[in-house]
DRENTORKOL-3810 file (N, C-alpha, C; in nm, 4 decimals):
REM DRENTORKOL-3810
@n.u->3.2948; n.v->0.1953; n.w->0.0151; ca.u->3.2589; ca.v->0.0865; ca.w->0.1129; c.u->3.1113; c.v->0.0409; c.w->0.0892
@n.u->3.0368; n.v->0.1490; n.w->0.1140; ca.u->2.9041; ca.v->0.1197; ca.w->0.1779; c.u->2.8103; c.v->0.0676; c.w->0.0607
@n.u->2.8499; n.v->0.1704; n.w->-0.0395; ca.u->2.8321; ca.v->0.1289; ca.w->-0.1639; c.u->2.8261; c.v->-0.0023; c.w->-0.2792
@n.u->2.9630; n.v->-0.0572; n.w->-0.2231; ca.u->2.9811; ca.v->-0.1904; ca.w->-0.2493; c.u->2.9103; c.v->-0.2346; c.w->-0.2022
@n.u->2.9061; n.v->-0.2561; n.w->-0.0541; ca.u->2.8127; ca.v->-0.3696; ca.w->0.0244; c.u->2.6320; c.v->-0.3607; c.w->-0.0147
@n.u->2.5831; n.v->-0.2292; n.w->-0.0974; ca.u->2.5076; ca.v->-0.2096; ca.w->-0.1156; c.u->2.4772; c.v->-0.3412; c.w->-0.2697
@n.u->2.5558; n.v->-0.2930; n.w->-0.3340; ca.u->2.5520; ca.v->-0.3170; ca.w->-0.4762; c.u->2.5556; c.v->-0.5064; c.w->-0.4434
@n.u->2.6254; n.v->-0.5368; n.w->-0.3641; ca.u->2.6428; ca.v->-0.7272; ca.w->-0.3504; c.u->2.5166; c.v->-0.7635; c.w->-0.3297
@n.u->2.4700; n.v->-0.6870; n.w->-0.2006; ca.u->2.3354; ca.v->-0.7165; ca.w->-0.1573; c.u->2.2137; c.v->-0.7350; c.w->-0.2684
@n.u->2.2174; n.v->-0.5976; n.w->-0.3352; ca.u->2.1653; ca.v->-0.6190; ca.w->-0.4359; c.u->2.1445; c.v->-0.7293; c.w->-0.5413
@n.u->2.3366; n.v->-0.7556; n.w->-0.5966; ca.u->2.3059; ca.v->-0.8799; ca.w->-0.6639; c.u->2.2703; c.v->-1.0240; c.w->-0.6171
@n.u->2.2925; n.v->-1.0049; n.w->-0.4489; ca.u->2.2089; ca.v->-1.1711; ca.w->-0.3786; c.u->2.0892; c.v->-1.1414; c.w->-0.3930
@n.u->2.0192; n.v->-1.0249; n.w->-0.3672; ca.u->1.8091; ca.v->-1.0284; ca.w->-0.4013; c.u->1.7840; c.v->-1.0947; c.w->-0.5012
@n.u->1.9006; n.v->-1.0297; n.w->-0.6241; ca.u->1.8354; ca.v->-1.0656; ca.w->-0.7242; c.u->1.8955; c.v->-1.2633; c.w->-0.7842
@n.u->1.9860; n.v->-1.2851; n.w->-0.7126; ca.u->2.0314; ca.v->-1.4230; ca.w->-0.7304; c.u->1.9203; c.v->-1.5275; c.w->-0.6890
@n.u->1.9147; n.v->-1.4700; n.w->-0.5106; ca.u->1.7659; ca.v->-1.5077; ca.w->-0.4341; c.u->1.6222; c.v->-1.5085; c.w->-0.5693
@n.u->1.6089; n.v->-1.4176; n.w->-0.5840; ca.u->1.4483; ca.v->-1.4113; ca.w->-0.6384; c.u->1.4284; c.v->-1.5074; c.w->-0.7605
@n.u->1.6073; n.v->-1.4374; n.w->-0.8566; ca.u->1.6019; ca.v->-1.5922; ca.w->-0.9855; c.u->1.5950; c.v->-1.7703; c.w->-0.9084
@n.u->1.6735; n.v->-1.7924; n.w->-0.7849; ca.u->1.6208; ca.v->-1.8953; ca.w->-0.7552; c.u->1.4985; c.v->-1.9623; c.w->-0.7731
@n.u->1.4012; n.v->-1.8590; n.w->-0.6773; ca.u->1.2466; ca.v->-1.8690; ca.w->-0.6805; c.u->1.2094; c.v->-1.8717; c.w->-0.7846
@n.u->1.1933; n.v->-1.7770; n.w->-0.9044; ca.u->1.1572; ca.v->-1.7811; ca.w->-1.0417; c.u->1.1908; c.v->-1.9423; c.w->-1.0789
@n.u->1.2861; n.v->-1.9818; n.w->-1.0639; ca.u->1.3570; ca.v->-2.1286; ca.w->-1.1340; c.u->1.3050; c.v->-2.2122; c.w->-1.0680
@n.u->1.3132; n.v->-2.2246; n.w->-0.9041; ca.u->1.1925; ca.v->-2.3125; ca.w->-0.8996; c.u->1.0396; c.v->-2.3592; c.w->-0.9365
@n.u->0.9920; n.v->-2.2667; n.w->-0.9389; ca.u->0.8360; ca.v->-2.2631; ca.w->-0.9713; c.u->0.8482; c.v->-2.3078; c.w->-1.1378
@n.u->0.9041; n.v->-2.2828; n.w->-1.2092; ca.u->0.9720; ca.v->-2.3201; ca.w->-1.3432; c.u->1.0135; c.v->-2.4611; c.w->-1.3906
@n.u->1.1178; n.v->-2.5087; n.w->-1.2892; ca.u->1.1126; ca.v->-2.6471; ca.w->-1.2865; c.u->1.0225; c.v->-2.7424; c.w->-1.1678
@n.u->0.9352; n.v->-2.6798; n.w->-1.1326; ca.u->0.8389; ca.v->-2.7634; ca.w->-1.0386; c.u->0.7168; c.v->-2.7750; c.w->-1.1367
@n.u->0.7200; n.v->-2.6655; n.w->-1.2458; ca.u->0.5851; ca.v->-2.6898; ca.w->-1.3981; c.u->0.6367; c.v->-2.7938; c.w->-1.4323
@n.u->0.7606; n.v->-2.8141; n.w->-1.4376; ca.u->0.7945; ca.v->-2.8796; ca.w->-1.5488; c.u->0.7943; c.v->-3.0620; c.w->-1.5309
@n.u->0.8301; n.v->-3.0132; n.w->-1.3855; ca.u->0.8502; ca.v->-3.1865; ca.w->-1.3075; c.u->0.6811; c.v->-3.2365; c.w->-1.2826
@n.u->0.6276; n.v->-3.1720; n.w->-1.2270; ca.u->0.4718; ca.v->-3.1865; ca.w->-1.2413; c.u->0.3954; c.v->-3.2493; c.w->-1.3537
@n.u->0.4460; n.v->-3.1579; n.w->-1.4479; ca.u->0.3977; ca.v->-3.1771; ca.w->-1.5658; c.u->0.4717; c.v->-3.3481; c.w->-1.5970
@n.u->0.5473; n.v->-3.3411; n.w->-1.6325; ca.u->0.6383; ca.v->-3.4972; ca.w->-1.6666; c.u->0.5811; c.v->-3.6038; c.w->-1.5639
@n.u->0.5336; n.v->-3.5744; n.w->-1.4259; ca.u->0.5209; ca.v->-3.6934; ca.w->-1.3029; c.u->0.3347; c.v->-3.7215; c.w->-1.4008
@n.u->0.2899; n.v->-3.6225; n.w->-1.4089; ca.u->0.1565; ca.v->-3.5855; ca.w->-1.4739; c.u->0.1707; c.v->-3.6996; c.w->-1.5859
@n.u->0.2231; n.v->-3.6953; n.w->-1.7032; ca.u->0.2245; ca.v->-3.7411; ca.w->-1.8179; c.u->0.2445; c.v->-3.9005; c.w->-1.7863
@n.u->0.3514; n.v->-3.9202; n.w->-1.7159; ca.u->0.4288; ca.v->-4.0431; ca.w->-1.6669; c.u->0.3041; c.v->-4.0947; c.w->-1.5776
@n.u->0.2466; n.v->-4.0928; n.w->-1.5221; ca.u->0.1052; ca.v->-4.1527; ca.w->-1.4111; c.u->-0.0195; c.v->-4.1806; c.w->-1.5518
@n.u->-0.0225; n.v->-4.1187; n.w->-1.6177; ca.u->-0.1142; ca.v->-4.1174; ca.w->-1.7718; c.u->-0.0892; c.v->-4.2309; c.w->-1.8392
@n.u->0.0460; n.v->-4.2636; n.w->-1.8361; ca.u->0.1385; ca.v->-4.3579; ca.w->-1.9157; c.u->0.1114; c.v->-4.5240; c.w->-1.8280
@n.u->0.1564; n.v->-4.4839; n.w->-1.7582; ca.u->0.1173; ca.v->-4.6000; ca.w->-1.6123; c.u->-0.0510; c.v->-4.6304; c.w->-1.5968
@n.u->-0.0975; n.v->-4.5302; n.w->-1.6543; ca.u->-0.2906; ca.v->-4.5652; ca.w->-1.6674; c.u->-0.2932; c.v->-4.5489; c.w->-1.4627
@n.u->-0.2750; n.v->-4.4676; n.w->-1.4684; ca.u->-0.2927; ca.v->-4.4406; ca.w->-1.2594; c.u->-0.4817; c.v->-4.4080; c.w->-1.3313
@n.u->-0.5129; n.v->-4.3576; n.w->-1.2265; ca.u->-0.6402; ca.v->-4.3071; ca.w->-1.2852; c.u->-0.6661; c.v->-4.1313; c.w->-1.2794
@n.u->-0.7436; n.v->-4.0556; n.w->-1.4224; ca.u->-0.7534; ca.v->-3.9369; ca.w->-1.4299; c.u->-0.7372; c.v->-3.8417; c.w->-1.2602
@n.u->-0.8738; n.v->-3.8886; n.w->-1.1506; ca.u->-0.8235; ca.v->-3.7771; ca.w->-1.0762; c.u->-0.6533; c.v->-3.8032; c.w->-0.9456
@n.u->-0.6539; n.v->-3.9402; n.w->-0.9407; ca.u->-0.5274; ca.v->-3.9223; ca.w->-0.8944; c.u->-0.4336; c.v->-3.8538; c.w->-0.9360
@n.u->-0.3910; n.v->-3.8902; n.w->-1.0647; ca.u->-0.2803; ca.v->-3.8092; ca.w->-1.1909; c.u->-0.2831; c.v->-3.6813; c.w->-1.1545
@n.u->-0.4555; n.v->-3.6252; n.w->-1.1864; ca.u->-0.4979; ca.v->-3.4798; ca.w->-1.1283; c.u->-0.4138; c.v->-3.3888; c.w->-1.0077
@n.u->-0.4608; n.v->-3.4893; n.w->-0.8954; ca.u->-0.4607; ca.v->-3.4582; ca.w->-0.7434; c.u->-0.3222; c.v->-3.4535; c.w->-0.7789
@n.u->-0.2047; n.v->-3.4686; n.w->-0.8220; ca.u->-0.1056; ca.v->-3.5807; ca.w->-0.7989; c.u->-0.0334; c.v->-3.4007; c.w->-0.8418
@n.u->-0.0622; n.v->-3.3989; n.w->-0.9956; ca.u->-0.0337; ca.v->-3.2477; ca.w->-1.0736; c.u->-0.0386; c.v->-3.1825; c.w->-0.9660
@n.u->-0.0939; n.v->-3.1374; n.w->-0.8898; ca.u->-0.1427; ca.v->-3.0282; ca.w->-0.8963; c.u->-0.0802; c.v->-2.9978; c.w->-0.7046
@n.u->-0.0849; n.v->-3.0963; n.w->-0.6481; ca.u->-0.0226; ca.v->-3.0817; ca.w->-0.5524; c.u->0.1176; c.v->-3.0590; c.w->-0.4970
@n.u->0.1671; n.v->-3.1209; n.w->-0.6534; ca.u->0.3228; ca.v->-3.1231; ca.w->-0.6860; c.u->0.3184; c.v->-2.9732; c.w->-0.7351
@n.u->0.2926; n.v->-2.9029; n.w->-0.7833; ca.u->0.2849; ca.v->-2.8146; ca.w->-0.8375; c.u->0.2508; c.v->-2.6995; c.w->-0.6964
@n.u->0.1472; n.v->-2.7066; n.w->-0.6991; ca.u->0.1127; ca.v->-2.6220; ca.w->-0.5499; c.u->0.2870; c.v->-2.5769; c.w->-0.4860
@n.u->0.3213; n.v->-2.7179; n.w->-0.4357; ca.u->0.4045; ca.v->-2.7169; ca.w->-0.3322; c.u->0.5381; c.v->-2.6389; c.w->-0.4039
@n.u->0.5369; n.v->-2.6660; n.w->-0.5168; ca.u->0.6612; ca.v->-2.5738; ca.w->-0.6117; c.u->0.6570; c.v->-2.3967; c.w->-0.6353
@n.u->0.5128; n.v->-2.3880; n.w->-0.6284; ca.u->0.4730; ca.v->-2.2431; ca.w->-0.5959; c.u->0.5250; c.v->-2.2257; c.w->-0.4625
@n.u->0.4547; n.v->-2.2899; n.w->-0.3537; ca.u->0.4997; ca.v->-2.2338; ca.w->-0.2434; c.u->0.6612; c.v->-2.2249; c.w->-0.2059
@n.u->0.7489; n.v->-2.3119; n.w->-0.2598; ca.u->0.8831; ca.v->-2.3032; ca.w->-0.2269; c.u->0.9352; c.v->-2.1881; c.w->-0.3216
@n.u->0.8924; n.v->-2.1659; n.w->-0.4142; ca.u->0.9190; ca.v->-2.0478; ca.w->-0.5345; c.u->0.9342; c.v->-1.9274; c.w->-0.4585
@n.u->0.7846; n.v->-1.9365; n.w->-0.4310; ca.u->0.7109; ca.v->-1.7738; ca.w->-0.3340; c.u->0.8277; c.v->-1.7442; c.w->-0.1981
@n.u->0.8727; n.v->-1.8639; n.w->-0.1174; ca.u->0.9236; ca.v->-1.8456; ca.w->0.0017; c.u->1.0979; c.v->-1.7187; c.w->-0.0696
@n.u->1.1658; n.v->-1.8014; n.w->-0.1429; ca.u->1.2379; ca.v->-1.7507; ca.w->-0.2522; c.u->1.2505; c.v->-1.5822; c.w->-0.3287
@n.u->1.1448; n.v->-1.6070; n.w->-0.3342; ca.u->1.0924; ca.v->-1.4175; ca.w->-0.4072; c.u->1.0384; c.v->-1.3617; c.w->-0.2477
@n.u->1.0311; n.v->-1.3599; n.w->-0.1827; ca.u->0.9482; ca.v->-1.3173; ca.w->-0.0753; c.u->1.1154; c.v->-1.2771; c.w->-0.0314
@n.u->1.1644; n.v->-1.3612; n.w->0.0300; ca.u->1.3118; ca.v->-1.3881; ca.w->0.0941; c.u->1.4222; c.v->-1.2800; c.w->0.0045
@n.u->1.3973; n.v->-1.2867; n.w->-0.1224; ca.u->1.4582; ca.v->-1.1400; ca.w->-0.2137; c.u->1.3932; c.v->-1.0235; c.w->-0.2052
@n.u->1.2705; n.v->-1.0098; n.w->-0.2329; ca.u->1.2013; ca.v->-0.8934; ca.w->-0.1642; c.u->1.2657; c.v->-0.8449; c.w->-0.0637
@n.u->1.2344; n.v->-0.9183; n.w->0.0781; ca.u->1.3058; ca.v->-0.8614; ca.w->0.2075; c.u->1.4324; c.v->-0.8123; c.w->0.1454
@n.u->1.5387; n.v->-0.8758; n.w->0.1398; ca.u->1.6707; ca.v->-0.8106; ca.w->0.0871; c.u->1.6612; c.v->-0.6900; c.w->0.0394
@n.u->1.5893; n.v->-0.7007; n.w->-0.0609; ca.u->1.5878; ca.v->-0.5806; ca.w->-0.1144; c.u->1.5588; c.v->-0.4767; c.w->-0.0359
@n.u->1.4134; n.v->-0.4637; n.w->0.0072; ca.u->1.3733; ca.v->-0.3764; ca.w->0.0916; c.u->1.4087; c.v->-0.3186; c.w->0.2037
@n.u->1.5149; n.v->-0.4292; n.w->0.2642; ca.u->1.5544; ca.v->-0.3995; ca.w->0.4019; c.u->1.7162; c.v->-0.3067; c.w->0.3817
@n.u->1.7330; n.v->-0.3582; n.w->0.2786; ca.u->1.8741; ca.v->-0.3382; ca.w->0.2632; c.u->1.9586; c.v->-0.2510; c.w->0.1902
@n.u->1.8502; n.v->-0.2503; n.w->0.0432; ca.u->1.8930; ca.v->-0.2239; ca.w->-0.1021; c.u->1.8188; c.v->-0.0505; c.w->-0.1249
@n.u->1.7333; n.v->-0.0712; n.w->-0.1086; ca.u->1.6305; ca.v->0.0658; ca.w->-0.0853; c.u->1.5677; c.v->0.1000; c.w->-0.0155
@n.u->1.6002; n.v->0.1274; n.w->0.1405; ca.u->1.4820; ca.v->0.1445; ca.w->0.2405; c.u->1.4145; c.v->0.2602; c.w->0.2132
@n.u->1.2685; n.v->0.2645; n.w->0.2078; ca.u->1.1907; ca.v->0.3850; ca.w->0.1751; c.u->1.0825; c.v->0.3146; c.w->0.2459
@n.u->0.9918; n.v->0.4064; n.w->0.2666; ca.u->0.8559; ca.v->0.3673; ca.w->0.3419; c.u->0.7576; c.v->0.3159; c.w->0.2116
@n.u->0.7859; n.v->0.3726; n.w->0.0610; ca.u->0.7310; ca.v->0.3076; ca.w->-0.0426; c.u->0.7361; c.v->0.1900; c.w->-0.0582
@n.u->0.8821; n.v->0.1227; n.w->-0.0318; ca.u->0.9663; ca.v->0.0224; ca.w->-0.0469; c.u->0.8391; c.v->-0.0709; c.w->0.0881
@n.u->0.8713; n.v->-0.0161; n.w->0.1778; ca.u->0.7991; ca.v->-0.0940; ca.w->0.2859; c.u->0.6608; c.v->-0.1479; c.w->0.2930
@n.u->0.5982; n.v->-0.0685; n.w->0.1591; ca.u->0.4294; ca.v->-0.0490; ca.w->0.1690; c.u->0.4719; c.v->-0.1322; c.w->0.0292
@n.u->0.4865; n.v->-0.1233; n.w->-0.0448; ca.u->0.5115; ca.v->-0.2869; ca.w->-0.1838; c.u->0.5569; c.v->-0.4166; c.w->-0.1055
@n.u->0.6728; n.v->-0.4560; n.w->0.0135; ca.u->0.7065; ca.v->-0.5146; ca.w->0.0720; c.u->0.5728; c.v->-0.5847; c.w->0.1703
@n.u->0.5548; n.v->-0.4926; n.w->0.2007; ca.u->0.3815; ca.v->-0.5180; ca.w->0.2769; c.u->0.2961; c.v->-0.6273; c.w->0.2186
@n.u->0.2392; n.v->-0.4924; n.w->0.0946; ca.u->0.1483; ca.v->-0.6247; ca.w->0.0019; c.u->0.1907; c.v->-0.7308; c.w->-0.0719
@n.u->0.3198; n.v->-0.7534; n.w->-0.0721; ca.u->0.3697; ca.v->-0.8734; ca.w->-0.1618; c.u->0.3465; c.v->-0.9619; c.w->-0.0987
@n.u->0.4005; n.v->-0.9502; n.w->0.0639; ca.u->0.4239; ca.v->-1.0746; ca.w->0.1748; c.u->0.2536; c.v->-1.0874; c.w->0.2334
@n.u->0.1488; n.v->-0.9500; n.w->0.2036; ca.u->-0.0136; ca.v->-1.0110; ca.w->0.2274; c.u->-0.0729; c.v->-1.0814; c.w->0.1303
@n.u->-0.0259; n.v->-1.0785; n.w->-0.0456; ca.u->-0.0552; ca.v->-1.1183; ca.w->-0.1159; c.u->0.0279; c.v->-1.2618; c.w->-0.1007
@n.u->0.1436; n.v->-1.2729; n.w->-0.0627; ca.u->0.1934; ca.v->-1.4352; ca.w->-0.0504; c.u->0.1501; c.v->-1.5128; c.w->0.0385
@n.u->0.0919; n.v->-1.4415; n.w->0.1394; ca.u->0.0358; ca.v->-1.5538; ca.w->0.2843; c.u->-0.1084; c.v->-1.5678; c.w->0.1954
@n.u->-0.1898; n.v->-1.4483; n.w->0.1594; ca.u->-0.2915; ca.v->-1.5427; ca.w->0.1100; c.u->-0.2550; c.v->-1.6450; c.w->-0.0237
@n.u->-0.1994; n.v->-1.6401; n.w->-0.0754; ca.u->-0.1328; ca.v->-1.7543; ca.w->-0.1503; c.u->-0.1063; c.v->-1.8550; c.w->-0.0608
@n.u->-0.0223; n.v->-1.8829; n.w->0.0170; ca.u->0.0088; ca.v->-1.9700; ca.w->0.0701; c.u->-0.1174; c.v->-2.0629; c.w->0.1435
@n.u->-0.1756; n.v->-1.9713; n.w->0.1694; ca.u->-0.2900; ca.v->-2.0516; ca.w->0.2770; c.u->-0.4012; c.v->-2.0755; c.w->0.1739
@n.u->-0.4231; n.v->-2.0764; n.w->0.0609; ca.u->-0.4891; ca.v->-2.0992; ca.w->-0.0226; c.u->-0.4487; c.v->-2.2223; c.w->-0.1054
@n.u->-0.2894; n.v->-2.2541; n.w->-0.1408; ca.u->-0.2605; ca.v->-2.3495; ca.w->-0.1279; c.u->-0.2453; c.v->-2.4268; c.w->-0.0792
@n.u->-0.2274; n.v->-2.4564; n.w->0.0286; ca.u->-0.1847; ca.v->-2.4779; ca.w->0.1932; c.u->-0.3520; c.v->-2.5980; c.w->0.1409
@n.u->-0.4169; n.v->-2.5364; n.w->0.1611; ca.u->-0.5738; ca.v->-2.5853; ca.w->0.1102; c.u->-0.6000; c.v->-2.6782; c.w->0.0282
@n.u->-0.5280; n.v->-2.6129; n.w->-0.0986; ca.u->-0.5314; ca.v->-2.6718; ca.w->-0.2071; c.u->-0.4553; c.v->-2.8476; c.w->-0.1566
@n.u->-0.3649; n.v->-2.8266; n.w->-0.0774; ca.u->-0.2655; ca.v->-2.9560; ca.w->-0.1000; c.u->-0.3113; c.v->-3.0304; c.w->-0.0060
@n.u->-0.3239; n.v->-2.9928; n.w->0.0783; ca.u->-0.4589; ca.v->-3.0981; ca.w->0.2455; c.u->-0.5453; c.v->-3.1428; c.w->0.1957
@n.u->-0.6679; n.v->-3.0435; n.w->0.1281; ca.u->-0.8195; ca.v->-3.0546; ca.w->0.1463; c.u->-0.8736; c.v->-3.0097; c.w->0.2228
@n.u->-0.7959; n.v->-2.9679; n.w->0.3234; ca.u->-0.8832; ca.v->-2.9025; ca.w->0.4599; c.u->-0.8079; c.v->-2.7952; c.w->0.5019
@n.u->-0.8565; n.v->-2.7062; n.w->0.5583; ca.u->-0.8024; ca.v->-2.5892; ca.w->0.6815; c.u->-0.7302; c.v->-2.6226; c.w->0.7452
@n.u->-0.5840; n.v->-2.5156; n.w->0.7543; ca.u->-0.4674; ca.v->-2.5763; ca.w->0.8606; c.u->-0.5418; c.v->-2.5912; c.w->1.0071
@n.u->-0.6353; n.v->-2.5576; n.w->1.0332; ca.u->-0.6571; ca.v->-2.5935; ca.w->1.1850; c.u->-0.7258; c.v->-2.6595; c.w->1.2433
@n.u->-0.8044; n.v->-2.7295; n.w->1.0994; ca.u->-0.8473; ca.v->-2.8584; ca.w->1.1030; c.u->-0.7669; c.v->-2.9744; c.w->1.0596
@n.u->-0.6287; n.v->-2.9771; n.w->1.0356; ca.u->-0.5350; ca.v->-3.0855; ca.w->1.0343; c.u->-0.5467; c.v->-3.1889; c.w->1.2145
@n.u->-0.4779; n.v->-3.2776; n.w->1.1926; ca.u->-0.4326; ca.v->-3.3575; ca.w->1.2847; c.u->-0.3735; c.v->-3.3686; c.w->1.3610
@n.u->-0.3286; n.v->-3.3552; n.w->1.4567; ca.u->-0.1854; ca.v->-3.3315; ca.w->1.5290; c.u->-0.1096; c.v->-3.4531; c.w->1.5230
END
């Protein structure tokens, strides 16, 4: 019975990670299509480029959330070991750094400098 549950949780983790990858791919395609649309509508290059980068960064952030969620499920339920925990901690650390960097890219300022 426990083995069946672990197999289902492993499948759920794979599905969630696949959704994360799909979100990143779709955001890349959507951002690129919007960028092309802006250029054909004669929106200025800096505005088009900024919109592309902002939309794509938001898609990456959302995709990373799904990827980390899948990794957490995988680490906690499917293969709980100290080595897996270290790998998860490294993934979360990298994701936090990427999130922070992308947040600065999107907002144009440090998170603690935002207006309330």
